[in-house]
N, CA, C and O atoms as CSV, one atom per row, in Angstrom:
chain,resi,resn,atom,element,x,y,z
A,1,MET,N,N,0.864,-1.133,0.078
A,1,MET,CA,C,-0.072,-0.068,-0.047
A,1,MET,C,C,0.849,1.281,-0.011
A,1,MET,O,O,1.935,1.280,0.569
A,2,ILE,N,N,0.397,2.279,-0.590
A,2,ILE,CA,C,0.988,3.600,-0.612
A,2,ILE,C,C,0.010,4.524,-0.026
A,2,ILE,O,O,-1.199,4.305,-0.101
A,3,ALA,N,N,0.541,5.620,0.594
A,3,ALA,CA,C,-0.382,6.714,1.114
A,3,ALA,C,C,0.111,7.971,0.186
A,3,ALA,O,O,1.277,8.291,-0.044
A,4,ILE,N,N,-1.015,8.560,-0.258
A,4,ILE,CA,C,-0.808,9.931,-0.977
A,4,ILE,C,C,-1.737,10.932,-0.388
A,4,ILE,O,O,-2.654,10.641,0.380
A,5,GLN,N,N,-1.446,12.113,-0.791
A,5,GLN,CA,C,-2.325,13.213,-0.410
A,5,GLN,C,C,-3.129,13.619,-1.590
A,5,GLN,O,O,-2.541,14.014,-2.597
A,6,LEU,N,N,-4.438,13.555,-1.550
A,6,LEU,CA,C,-5.359,13.992,-2.627
A,6,LEU,C,C,-6.157,15.176,-2.181
A,6,LEU,O,O,-7.008,15.099,-1.295
A,7,ASN,N,N,-5.842,16.329,-2.855
A,7,ASN,CA,C,-6.623,17.510,-2.499
A,7,ASN,C,C,-6.727,17.680,-1.000
A,7,ASN,O,O,-7.853,17.874,-0.541
A,8,LYS,N,N,-5.769,17.635,-0.244
A,8,LYS,CA,C,-5.636,17.852,1.167
A,8,LYS,C,C,-6.211,16.658,2.017
A,8,LYS,O,O,-6.277,16.760,3.242
A,9,ASP,N,N,-6.602,15.592,1.394
A,9,ASP,CA,C,-7.056,14.370,2.078
A,9,ASP,C,C,-5.945,13.310,1.946
A,9,ASP,O,O,-5.238,13.271,0.939
A,10,ARG,N,N,-5.797,12.440,2.989
A,10,ARG,CA,C,-4.962,11.340,2.852
A,10,ARG,C,C,-5.693,10.139,2.296
A,10,ARG,O,O,-6.834,9.864,2.667
A,11,LEU,N,N,-4.988,9.381,1.349
A,11,LEU,CA,C,-5.698,8.259,0.686
A,11,LEU,C,C,-4.706,7.185,0.598
A,11,LEU,O,O,-3.531,7.481,0.381
A,12,GLU,N,N,-5.099,5.861,0.759
A,12,GLU,CA,C,-4.209,4.790,0.591
A,12,GLU,C,C,-4.616,4.091,-0.688
A,12,GLU,O,O,-5.810,3.969,-0.962
A,13,LEU,N,N,-3.654,3.624,-1.484
A,13,LEU,CA,C,-3.915,3.004,-2.720
A,13,LEU,C,C,-3.035,1.714,-2.743
A,13,LEU,O,O,-2.065,1.595,-1.995
A,14,ASP,N,N,-3.409,0.768,-3.618
A,14,ASP,CA,C,-2.499,-0.397,-3.781
A,14,ASP,C,C,-1.174,-0.029,-4.410
A,14,ASP,O,O,-1.146,0.917,-5.196
A,15,ASP,N,N,-0.081,-0.700,-4.128
A,15,ASP,CA,C,1.163,-0.596,-4.816
A,15,ASP,C,C,0.869,-0.729,-6.340
A,15,ASP,O,O,0.017,-1.514,-6.756
A,16,GLY,N,N,1.579,0.040,-7.119
A,16,GLY,CA,C,1.430,0.045,-8.600
A,16,GLY,C,C,0.268,0.799,-9.066
A,16,GLY,O,O,-0.059,0.696,-10.248
A,17,ALA,N,N,-0.389,1.543,-8.271
A,17,ALA,CA,C,-1.463,2.426,-8.737
A,17,ALA,C,C,-0.936,3.573,-9.582
A,17,ALA,O,O,0.102,4.171,-9.300
A,18,THR,N,N,-1.632,3.826,-10.536
A,18,THR,CA,C,-1.264,4.971,-11.530
A,18,THR,C,C,-2.232,6.138,-11.185
A,18,THR,O,O,-3.170,6.038,-10.394
A,19,LEU,N,N,-1.883,7.277,-11.888
A,19,LEU,CA,C,-2.837,8.411,-11.774
A,19,LEU,C,C,-4.087,8.065,-12.369
A,19,LEU,O,O,-5.114,8.469,-11.824
A,20,ALA,N,N,-4.156,7.335,-13.470
A,20,ALA,CA,C,-5.388,6.932,-14.156
A,20,ALA,C,C,-6.177,6.090,-13.151
A,20,ALA,O,O,-7.389,6.288,-13.058
A,21,THR,N,N,-5.586,5.170,-12.399
A,21,THR,CA,C,-6.246,4.347,-11.407
A,21,THR,C,C,-6.958,5.250,-10.327
A,21,THR,O,O,-8.082,5.004,-9.890
A,22,LEU,N,N,-6.243,6.237,-9.975
A,22,LEU,CA,C,-6.785,7.200,-9.018
A,22,LEU,C,C,-7.988,7.938,-9.565
A,22,LEU,O,O,-8.998,8.059,-8.872
A,23,VAL,N,N,-7.914,8.400,-10.702
A,23,VAL,CA,C,-8.928,9.305,-11.379
A,23,VAL,C,C,-10.239,8.472,-11.586
A,23,VAL,O,O,-11.354,8.989,-11.523
A,24,THR,N,N,-10.020,7.139,-11.838
A,24,THR,CA,C,-11.185,6.340,-12.041
A,24,THR,C,C,-11.991,6.119,-10.716
A,24,THR,O,O,-13.171,5.771,-10.756
A,25,LEU,N,N,-11.314,6.334,-9.528
A,25,LEU,CA,C,-12.002,6.152,-8.209
A,25,LEU,C,C,-12.850,7.501,-7.821
A,25,LEU,O,O,-13.696,7.493,-6.927
A,26,LEU,N,N,-12.547,8.580,-8.546
A,26,LEU,CA,C,-13.246,9.757,-8.179
A,26,LEU,C,C,-14.612,9.771,-8.788
A,26,LEU,O,O,-14.917,8.986,-9.686
A,27,ASP,N,N,-15.465,10.695,-8.284
A,27,ASP,CA,C,-16.797,10.692,-8.674
A,27,ASP,C,C,-16.979,11.816,-9.705
A,27,ASP,O,O,-17.922,12.598,-9.584
A,28,LYS,N,N,-16.102,11.917,-10.717
A,28,LYS,CA,C,-16.222,12.944,-11.716
A,28,LYS,C,C,-15.735,12.282,-13.070
A,28,LYS,O,O,-14.895,11.382,-13.055
A,29,PRO,N,N,-16.240,12.714,-14.126
A,29,PRO,CA,C,-15.748,12.200,-15.384
A,29,PRO,C,C,-14.288,12.621,-15.531
A,29,PRO,O,O,-13.921,13.768,-15.275
A,30,PRO,N,N,-13.419,11.600,-15.975
A,30,PRO,CA,C,-12.067,11.870,-16.129
A,30,PRO,C,C,-11.719,12.962,-17.010
A,30,PRO,O,O,-10.741,13.660,-16.742
A,31,ALA,N,N,-12.502,13.201,-18.149
A,31,ALA,CA,C,-12.219,14.274,-19.067
A,31,ALA,C,C,-12.435,15.638,-18.477
A,31,ALA,O,O,-11.927,16.627,-19.005
A,32,SER,N,N,-13.191,15.720,-17.372
A,32,SER,CA,C,-13.468,17.018,-16.821
A,32,SER,C,C,-12.373,17.496,-15.776
A,32,SER,O,O,-12.379,18.619,-15.272
A,33,LEU,N,N,-11.542,16.624,-15.541
A,33,LEU,CA,C,-10.509,16.936,-14.508
A,33,LEU,C,C,-9.103,17.261,-15.110
A,33,LEU,O,O,-8.696,16.713,-16.134
A,34,ALA,N,N,-8.424,18.145,-14.439
A,34,ALA,CA,C,-6.999,18.442,-14.741
A,34,ALA,C,C,-6.260,17.821,-13.588
A,34,ALA,O,O,-6.814,17.826,-12.489
A,35,THR,N,N,-5.046,17.278,-13.724
A,35,THR,CA,C,-4.275,16.664,-12.663
A,35,THR,C,C,-2.856,17.235,-12.572
A,35,THR,O,O,-2.238,17.597,-13.573
A,36,ALA,N,N,-2.400,17.293,-11.410
A,36,ALA,CA,C,-1.015,17.619,-11.106
A,36,ALA,C,C,-0.575,16.703,-9.935
A,36,ALA,O,O,-1.309,16.435,-8.984
A,37,VAL,N,N,0.758,16.223,-10.101
A,37,VAL,CA,C,1.384,15.468,-9.045
A,37,VAL,C,C,2.678,16.122,-8.651
A,37,VAL,O,O,3.569,16.360,-9.467
A,38,ASN,N,N,2.749,16.404,-7.375
A,38,ASN,CA,C,3.805,17.072,-6.760
A,38,ASN,C,C,4.192,18.425,-7.504
A,38,ASN,O,O,5.354,18.777,-7.704
A,39,GLY,N,N,3.075,19.124,-7.882
A,39,GLY,CA,C,3.130,20.389,-8.485
A,39,GLY,C,C,3.325,20.383,-9.940
A,39,GLY,O,O,3.396,21.462,-10.527
A,40,ASP,N,N,3.421,19.239,-10.600
A,40,ASP,CA,C,3.623,19.209,-11.995
A,40,ASP,C,C,2.420,18.712,-12.819
A,40,ASP,O,O,1.964,17.599,-12.557
A,41,PHE,N,N,1.901,19.426,-13.750
A,41,PHE,CA,C,0.763,19.042,-14.632
A,41,PHE,C,C,1.042,17.738,-15.185
A,41,PHE,O,O,2.158,17.457,-15.623
A,42,VAL,N,N,-0.006,16.866,-15.183
A,42,VAL,CA,C,0.124,15.450,-15.886
A,42,VAL,C,C,-1.021,15.435,-16.903
A,42,VAL,O,O,-2.185,15.348,-16.511
A,43,PRO,N,N,-0.707,15.521,-18.223
A,43,PRO,CA,C,-1.806,15.559,-19.252
A,43,PRO,C,C,-2.556,14.279,-19.140
A,43,PRO,O,O,-2.025,13.273,-18.669
A,44,ARG,N,N,-3.840,14.305,-19.587
A,44,ARG,CA,C,-4.755,13.184,-19.518
A,44,ARG,C,C,-4.181,11.979,-20.283
A,44,ARG,O,O,-4.369,10.868,-19.789
A,45,ASP,N,N,-3.561,12.074,-21.337
A,45,ASP,CA,C,-2.986,10.967,-22.133
A,45,ASP,C,C,-1.818,10.286,-21.376
A,45,ASP,O,O,-1.432,9.175,-21.740
A,46,LEU,N,N,-1.265,10.908,-20.364
A,46,LEU,CA,C,-0.092,10.275,-19.659
A,46,LEU,C,C,-0.368,9.865,-18.390
A,46,LEU,O,O,0.573,9.598,-17.642
A,47,ARG,N,N,-1.701,9.751,-17.947
A,47,ARG,CA,C,-2.158,9.439,-16.624
A,47,ARG,C,C,-1.914,7.904,-16.414
A,47,ARG,O,O,-1.537,7.453,-15.332
A,48,GLU,N,N,-2.141,7.167,-17.469
A,48,GLU,CA,C,-1.975,5.682,-17.388
A,48,GLU,C,C,-0.480,5.292,-17.129
A,48,GLU,O,O,-0.227,4.293,-16.456
A,49,ARG,N,N,0.430,6.008,-17.614
A,49,ARG,CA,C,1.881,5.752,-17.503
A,49,ARG,C,C,2.510,6.515,-16.301
A,49,ARG,O,O,3.727,6.465,-16.119
A,50,HIS,N,N,1.670,7.234,-15.463
A,50,HIS,CA,C,2.241,7.934,-14.368
A,50,HIS,C,C,2.043,7.213,-13.070
A,50,HIS,O,O,0.987,7.324,-12.448
A,51,PRO,N,N,3.102,6.432,-12.625
A,51,PRO,CA,C,2.869,5.732,-11.337
A,51,PRO,C,C,2.828,6.666,-10.179
A,51,PRO,O,O,3.507,7.692,-10.129
A,52,LEU,N,N,1.998,6.268,-9.239
A,52,LEU,CA,C,1.996,7.045,-7.918
A,52,LEU,C,C,2.911,6.397,-6.924
A,52,LEU,O,O,3.035,5.173,-6.909
A,53,ARG,N,N,3.563,7.186,-6.086
A,53,ARG,CA,C,4.544,6.763,-5.148
A,53,ARG,C,C,4.082,7.174,-3.753
A,53,ARG,O,O,3.284,8.103,-3.635
A,54,ASP,N,N,4.531,6.550,-2.745
A,54,ASP,CA,C,4.217,6.788,-1.423
A,54,ASP,C,C,4.618,8.240,-1.142
A,54,ASP,O,O,5.755,8.623,-1.419
A,55,GLY,N,N,3.702,9.059,-0.594
A,55,GLY,CA,C,4.106,10.536,-0.297
A,55,GLY,C,C,3.756,11.517,-1.408
A,55,GLY,O,O,3.949,12.722,-1.245
A,56,ASP,N,N,3.247,11.028,-2.533
A,56,ASP,CA,C,2.896,11.940,-3.567
A,56,ASP,C,C,1.748,12.814,-3.194
A,56,ASP,O,O,0.848,12.418,-2.453
A,57,VAL,N,N,1.790,14.102,-3.755
A,57,VAL,CA,C,0.659,14.974,-3.476
A,57,VAL,C,C,0.016,15.241,-4.832
A,57,VAL,O,O,0.645,15.778,-5.744
A,58,VAL,N,N,-1.262,14.850,-4.941
A,58,VAL,CA,C,-2.015,14.895,-6.109
A,58,VAL,C,C,-3.098,15.978,-5.999
A,58,VAL,O,O,-3.809,16.018,-4.995
A,59,LEU,N,N,-3.241,16.833,-6.976
A,59,LEU,CA,C,-4.272,17.757,-7.049
A,59,LEU,C,C,-5.062,17.488,-8.212
A,59,LEU,O,O,-4.507,17.175,-9.266
A,60,THR,N,N,-6.474,17.593,-8.106
A,60,THR,CA,C,-7.377,17.433,-9.243
A,60,THR,C,C,-8.259,18.747,-9.193
A,60,THR,O,O,-8.633,19.259,-8.138
A,61,PHE,N,N,-8.528,19.201,-10.375
A,61,PHE,CA,C,-9.253,20.435,-10.409
A,61,PHE,C,C,-9.939,20.501,-11.770
A,61,PHE,O,O,-9.498,19.821,-12.697
A,62,GLU,N,N,-11.012,21.302,-11.930
A,62,GLU,CA,C,-11.675,21.576,-13.197
A,62,GLU,C,C,-11.143,22.739,-13.756
A,62,GLU,O,O,-11.231,23.833,-13.199
A,63,PRO,N,N,-10.524,22.531,-14.973
A,63,PRO,CA,C,-9.887,23.673,-15.694
A,63,PRO,C,C,-10.978,24.727,-16.031
A,63,PRO,O,O,-12.129,24.398,-16.318
A,64,ILE,N,N,-10.535,26.051,-15.977
A,64,ILE,CA,C,-11.386,27.076,-16.462
A,64,ILE,C,C,-11.265,27.376,-17.798
A,64,ILE,O,O,-10.153,27.677,-18.230
A,65,THR,N,N,-12.304,27.342,-18.588
A,65,THR,CA,C,-12.184,27.638,-19.987
A,65,THR,C,C,-13.077,28.831,-20.281
A,65,THR,O,O,-13.965,29.220,-19.523
A,66,GLY,N,N,-12.752,29.395,-21.489
A,66,GLY,CA,C,-13.651,30.539,-21.829
A,66,GLY,C,C,-12.822,31.787,-22.247
A,66,GLY,O,O,-11.595,31.706,-22.307
A,67,GLY,N,N,-13.411,32.818,-22.506
A,67,GLY,CA,C,-12.655,33.981,-22.956
A,67,GLY,C,C,-13.259,35.195,-22.721
A,67,GLY,O,O,-12.702,36.239,-23.063
């Protein structure tokens, strides 16, 4: 098990979990979220290849669009 921080909450995940794994556990459509791990933006198409590690800080947020 690994422990991460998700939007100020502590969460435990199985070893080998990726950012995509985490996003599927959330109650929002994956396409509606932007993600950052340890302060670095992670594009949607790279989430499956982004492993999470013990102590990572993950932020999810809805991007603001418009003009």
